[in-house]
C-alpha positions in Angstrom: 28.3 34.0 3.1 30.8 33.2 5.9 31.1 29.3 6.4 30.8 27.7 9.6 34.0 26.5 11.0 34.7 22.7 10.6 34.3 20.9 14.0 36.8 18.4 15.3 34.2 15.6 14.6 34.3 16.7 11.0 37.6 17.0 10.6 38.9 13.4 12.0 36.2 11.6 9.6 37.7 13.6 6.7 41.3 13.5 7.6 40.9 9.4 8.0 39.2 9.1 4.4 42.1 11.1 3.2 44.9 9.0 4.7 43.0 5.6 3.9 40.8 6.1 0.8 42.2 6.7 -2.5 42.0 10.6 -3.3 39.7 10.0 -6.4 36.7 8.7 -3.9 35.7 12.0 -2.3 36.3 15.7 -3.0 37.0 17.8 -0.3 36.9 21.7 -1.0 40.0 23.3 0.0 38.3 25.8 2.2 36.3 22.6 3.7 33.1 24.2 2.8 32.5 20.3 1.5 31.6 18.0 2.4 29.3 17.5 5.2 29.3 14.1 7.3 26.3 12.5 7.8 25.4 11.0 11.1 21.9 10.6 11.3 18.6 11.0 9.0 15.0 10.8 9.7 12.1 11.8 6.9 13.0 14.5 4.8 16.1 15.4 7.2 19.5 14.7 7.6 21.9 15.8 10.8 25.5 16.2 10.3 28.4 15.6 13.0 28.3 19.0 14.3 24.5 18.5 14.9 23.2 20.7 12.2 20.1 19.7 10.4 19.1 20.1 6.8 16.2 19.5 4.3 18.0 16.6 1.6 16.6 17.5 -1.8 18.5 14.2 -3.1 16.9 11.5 -1.1 20.6 9.9 -0.9 20.6 9.6 -4.9 17.3 9.0 -5.0 17.3 5.7 -2.6 15.1 7.3 0.5 12.0 7.7 -1.9 9.9 7.1 1.1 12.0 8.8 3.5 14.8 8.1 5.4 14.7 5.3 8.3 11.2 4.8 7.0 9.6 3.1 10.2 7.8 0.0 8.7 10.7 -0.4 6.2 13.6 -0.3 9.0 11.1 -2.8 11.4 11.0 -5.3 8.8 15.1 -5.1 8.3 15.5 -5.5 12.2 13.1 -8.3 12.3 14.8 -10.1 9.5 18.3 -9.4 11.2 17.3 -11.4 14.1 15.8 -14.0 12.2 17.9 -15.3 9.1 20.9 -12.4 8.4 22.1 -14.5 5.5 21.1 -17.0 3.1 22.8 -18.9 0.1 21.7 -17.1 -3.0 21.4 -19.6 -5.7 22.1 -22.6 -3.6 19.8 -22.6 -0.5 17.2 -19.7 -1.1 15.0 -18.1 1.7 11.2 -17.5 1.7 11.4 -13.6 1.2 13.3 -13.9 -2.0 10.3 -15.6 -3.6 7.9 -13.4 -2.1 10.0 -10.4 -3.7 10.4 -11.7 -7.0 6.6 -12.4 -7.1 6.1 -9.1 -6.0 8.0 -7.4 -8.7 6.4 -9.2 -11.6 2.8 -8.1 -9.7 4.1 -4.3 -9.7 5.6 -4.5 -13.4 4.3 -6.6 -16.1 1.5 -8.2 -14.3 0.0 -4.9 -13.9 1.1 -3.2 -17.4 -0.5 -6.1 -19.0 -3.5 -7.0 -16.7 -1.6 -10.1 -16.3 -1.2 -11.5 -19.4 2.5 -11.5 -18.9 4.4 -12.5 -15.9 7.6 -11.5 -15.2 11.1 -13.4 -13.8 13.5 -11.5 -11.7 17.4 -11.7 -11.5 18.5 -10.0 -8.1 21.8 -8.2 -7.7 23.5 -5.8 -5.2 23.6 -2.3 -7.0 22.0 -0.8 -10.1 25.2 -1.4 -12.5 24.8 -5.2 -11.6 21.0 -5.2 -12.3 22.0 -3.5 -15.8 24.8 -6.2 -16.4 22.4 -8.9 -15.8 20.1 -7.3 -18.7 22.9 -7.1 -21.0 23.6 -10.8 -20.5 20.1 -11.6 -21.1 19.9 -10.0 -24.2 23.3 -11.6 -25.4 21.7 -14.9 -24.4 18.3 -14.6 -25.9 19.3 -13.0 -29.6 23.2 -14.0 -29.8 24.0 -10.7 -30.4 26.5 -8.6 -28.5 26.0 -5.3 -29.7 23.7 -2.8 -27.8 22.5 0.6 -28.8 22.8 3.3 -26.3 22.8 6.9 -26.0 24.7 10.1 -25.8 24.1 11.5 -21.9 23.5 7.7 -20.5 24.6 6.9 -17.1 24.2 2.9 -16.2 26.8 2.7 -13.8 30.6 1.7 -14.0 31.0 -1.9 -13.9 33.1 -3.1 -16.8 30.0 -4.4 -18.7 27.9 -1.2 -18.1 30.6 1.0 -19.0 30.2 0.3 -22.5 26.7 1.9 -22.2 27.5 4.8 -20.0 28.5 7.6 -22.5 30.3 10.1 -20.4 34.1 9.8 -21.3 35.3 10.8 -17.7 34.0 7.4 -16.4 35.0 5.5 -19.7 38.1 6.7 -21.0 40.4 5.5 -18.0 39.4 2.0 -19.0 38.7 1.7 -22.9 41.7 -0.5 -23.6 39.8 -3.1 -21.1 36.4 -2.6 -22.3 34.5 -4.7 -25.0 33.5 -1.4 -26.5 30.1 -3.0 -27.8 27.8 -0.4 -27.2 27.2 2.1 -30.0 26.0 5.7 -29.2 22.9 7.9 -31.2 22.0 11.4 -29.5 19.4 11.4 -26.7 16.4 13.4 -28.1 15.7 16.2 -25.7 12.9 17.8 -27.7 10.4 16.8 -30.2 12.4 18.0 -32.8 15.1 15.8 -31.9 13.7 12.9 -32.5 13.3 12.3 -36.4 17.2 12.7 -36.7 17.5 10.2 -33.9 15.3 8.1 -35.3 17.5 7.6 -38.6 20.5 7.4 -36.9 18.8 4.4 -35.1 17.5 2.6 -37.9 20.7 3.3 -39.9 22.5 1.2 -37.4 20.2 -1.4 -37.0 20.1 -2.0 -41.0 23.8 -2.2 -41.0 24.4 -4.4 -38.2 22.9 -6.8 -35.8 22.0 -5.5 -32.3 20.6 -7.7 -29.5 19.2 -4.7 -27.4 18.5 -1.2 -26.9 19.4 0.2 -23.5 17.8 3.5 -22.3 17.0 5.7 -19.3 13.2 6.9 -19.9 14.3 10.0 -17.9 18.3 10.8 -17.9 19.3 11.5 -14.2 23.2 12.0 -14.1 22.9 13.0 -17.6 21.3 16.3 -16.6 17.8 15.5 -15.8 16.8 15.1 -19.4 13.1 14.3 -20.5 12.7 12.9 -23.8 9.7 13.6 -26.3 6.5 11.3 -25.4 7.0 9.3 -28.7 10.6 8.4 -27.9 10.0 5.2 -25.9 7.2 4.0 -28.2 9.7 4.5 -31.3 12.3 2.1 -29.5 9.8 -0.5 -28.9 8.7 -0.5 -32.4 12.3 -0.6 -33.5 13.1 -3.7 -31.0 10.3 -5.4 -32.4 11.0 -4.5 -36.4 14.9 -5.3 -35.7 14.9 -8.2 -33.5 16.6 -6.3 -30.4 15.3 -6.4 -26.8 14.1 -3.0 -25.1 16.1 -3.0 -21.8 15.0 0.0 -19.6 17.1 1.3 -17.0 14.5 2.6 -14.3 17.5 2.3 -11.7 17.1 6.1 -10.5 13.4 6.4 -12.0 11.4 3.4 -10.5 9.3 3.5 -7.5 7.2 6.7 -8.1 10.1 9.1 -8.9 8.6 10.6 -12.2 4.9 10.8 -10.8 4.4 6.8 -12.0 5.3 3.6 -10.4 7.8 3.3 -13.5 8.6 6.3 -15.9 7.8 3.6 -18.9 4.2 4.1 -18.2 4.1 7.7 -18.8 3.9 6.7 -22.6 2.5 3.0 -21.8 5.9 1.4 -23.3 6.4 -2.2 -22.0 9.9 -3.4 -22.0 11.3 -6.7 -22.7 13.6 -6.2 -19.1 13.6 -3.5 -16.8 16.4 -2.7 -14.2 15.6 -1.7 -10.8 17.8 -0.5 -7.6 17.9 2.9 -5.7 14.4 3.2 -3.9 13.9 -0.7 -3.9 14.9 -1.2 -0.3 15.0 2.8 0.7 18.4 2.4 1.8 19.9 -1.3 1.7 22.1 -2.6 -1.4 19.7 -4.6 -3.3 18.8 -4.3 -7.3 16.9 -6.5 -9.6 16.5 -7.4 -13.4 12.9 -7.8 -14.2 12.0 -9.3 -17.6 9.3 -11.1 -19.5 9.1 -14.8 -18.0 9.2 -16.5 -21.3 12.3 -13.9 -22.4 14.0 -15.3 -19.1 12.9 -19.2 -19.7 14.5 -19.0 -22.9 17.5 -16.8 -22.6 18.9 -18.8 -19.4 19.2 -22.5 -19.4 18.0 -24.7 -16.4 20.5 -24.8 -14.0 22.5 -28.2 -13.5 24.0 -27.4 -10.1 25.6 -24.2 -10.5 24.2 -20.7 -11.9 26.2 -19.1 -14.4 25.0 -15.6 -13.2 25.0 -15.6 -9.4 26.8 -13.5 -6.2 27.2 -14.1 -2.8 24.6 -11.7 -1.3 22.3 -12.1 -4.5 18.8 -11.7 -3.2 19.7 -10.7 0.5 17.1 -11.6 3.2 17.4 -8.3 5.0 16.4 -6.3 1.7 14.1 -8.3 0.4 12.8 -7.7 4.1 13.2 -4.0 3.3 11.7 -4.0 -0.2 8.5 -5.8 0.3 7.9 -3.4 3.5 8.9 -0.2 1.0 6.4 -1.3 -1.9 3.8 -1.4 0.7 4.6 2.1 2.0 4.5 3.3 -1.2 1.3 1.8 -2.0 -0.1 2.9 0.7 0.8 6.5 0.8 0.0 6.7 -2.7 3.7 8.1 -3.3 3.5 8.2 -7.4 0.6 10.2 -6.8 1.9 12.4 -4.5 5.4 12.7 -6.7 3.1 14.1 -9.9 1.2 16.6 -7.6 4.3 17.7 -6.0 6.6 17.8 -8.7 4.3 20.0 -10.5 4.0 22.3 -7.2 7.9 22.3 -7.8 8.2 23.5 -11.2 5.7 26.2 -11.0 7.7 27.6 -7.9 10.5 27.5 -9.9 9.7 29.2 -13.0 7.7 31.8 -11.0 10.0 32.6 -8.5 13.7 32.0 -10.0 15.2 34.1 -12.4 18.6 33.6 -14.2 21.7 35.8 -12.7 22.9 38.6 -14.6 24.2 37.3 -18.2 23.0 33.9 -17.6 20.0 31.8 -18.6 18.1 29.4 -16.8 16.2 26.1 -18.2 13.9 24.2 -15.5 12.6 20.9 -16.5 11.7 17.2 -15.1 8.8 15.1 -14.3 7.7 14.2 -10.8 9.8 15.2 -8.3 13.0 14.5 -10.8 13.5 18.3 -11.5 16.5 19.8 -12.9 17.3 23.7 -13.5 20.2 23.9 -15.9 22.1 27.3 -15.7 24.2 28.5 -18.9 26.4 31.4 -19.5 25.0 34.3 -22.1 27.2 32.6 -24.7 25.7 29.2 -24.3 28.8 27.4 -22.2 27.7 25.4 -19.2 27.7 27.6 -15.9 29.6 24.9 -13.9 31.1 26.9 -11.1 28.3 28.9 -10.6 26.0 25.8 -10.3 29.0 24.4 -7.8 29.1 27.7 -5.8 25.1 27.8 -5.4 24.7 23.9 -4.5 27.6 25.1 -1.9 25.8 28.1 -0.5 22.7 26.1 -0.4 24.2 23.4 1.6 25.1 26.0 4.5 21.6 27.4 4.4 20.6 23.9 5.3 19.4 22.2 2.2 21.0 19.3 0.2 21.3 19.4 -3.6 23.5 18.0 -6.3 25.1 19.0 -9.6 24.0 16.9 -12.4 25.0 16.8 -16.2 28.1 16.0 -18.1 29.5 19.6 -16.9 28.0 20.0 -13.4 25.9 23.1 -14.1 22.3 21.3 -13.8 21.1 21.6 -10.1 18.7 18.5 -9.5 16.1 18.3 -7.4 15.0 14.5 -6.4 14.0 14.9 -2.6 12.2 12.2 -0.6 8.3 11.7 -2.2 7.0 12.7 1.2 8.6 16.2 1.1 6.1 19.0 1.9 5.1 22.0 -0.2 6.2 24.3 2.8 9.6 22.7 2.8 9.8 23.1 -1.2 8.7 26.5 -1.1 11.4 27.3 1.7 14.5 25.8 -0.5 13.0 27.7 -3.8 13.1 31.0 -1.6 16.5 30.2 -0.3 17.7 29.4 -4.0 16.1 32.7 -5.0 18.3 34.4 -2.7 21.9 32.5 -3.7 21.4 33.0 -7.3 20.7 36.7 -7.1 
């Protein structure tokens, strides 16, 4: 397929980034077929510097769950910018921070326990910061520094979170500066994997004391891996038995992505702490660690004038305004339910229309609108080059997709939850042509 020429606007942006950003930040294909330069986005669509229109099957890393530039969310952010652009986090708060903390309690612990348990929130800016707030909470609450995590896990790239992010590509360059307090066991991908994982976890929990088990209910960057139904209840049971806290990293899976408000609801598992981000605001850097109120009160001592965990932009007023609006939109439009229905449609279409390329095999898996298509060679090796080429070809057909997994051989589908069946069908038809 002949690729469109790179225009002057795109070239200027990429040349500036090459000149003034570290080379490791952005991959630019030698033939300039990747990346495009985003200039505008609305709903499920993105426009590039050349004025071309795309359907976004990534929701910009899962952020735009209610669609790009959702009207009520943008209006809330604009209003707040004209009233109070910045406040003083842990010193002089603002009203919306309190309101959002209340809302997060309502849609998590209060909803899960019919009001028997409330939640308390620590705000942050990015997903890994929410994870690190949870890790600090576990350390203070249990007095134990070790955590149990899983192969394939991605919890962010901060120095605390890196101890639980499994992929060596991210950890190895900084290994000498890490605390190495994470211990990894295999993430179970099928029901037959669960007994072995359980055995290894029990062996570790009996041999050493752990403060927490940290897990993604569905692995995202690890390759869209959905564990068997009994996995999270097993973790809850083990945490209760061995005195550890259960931390769920729902930065990616939260706010309807998997067909429920939060992925833990599929197995009715109530964590001790839940980490949220990405779709929380629809586009503003804000994250949250929400924990059981009694746990948070026991772990964190009362402030004596200065918090021991905070940041300059903690609980930013614009982010809080957008998050409150985003939650209302997700509720009003029943987006978790829509994700469940349209995710089922997407999987059905993929299984009916997509065949493995010659001398390859495919596996389709997912939950809600969090779906992956893994491609392997006949001998079982990851078909990373084929997947990358397919994703590039899809880009130039007007569809934005990403490769996921440790080897980059999983095409992931995490579109805005407002995507239509017609748009999903068009994408599947284009992907069928590309893979053939």
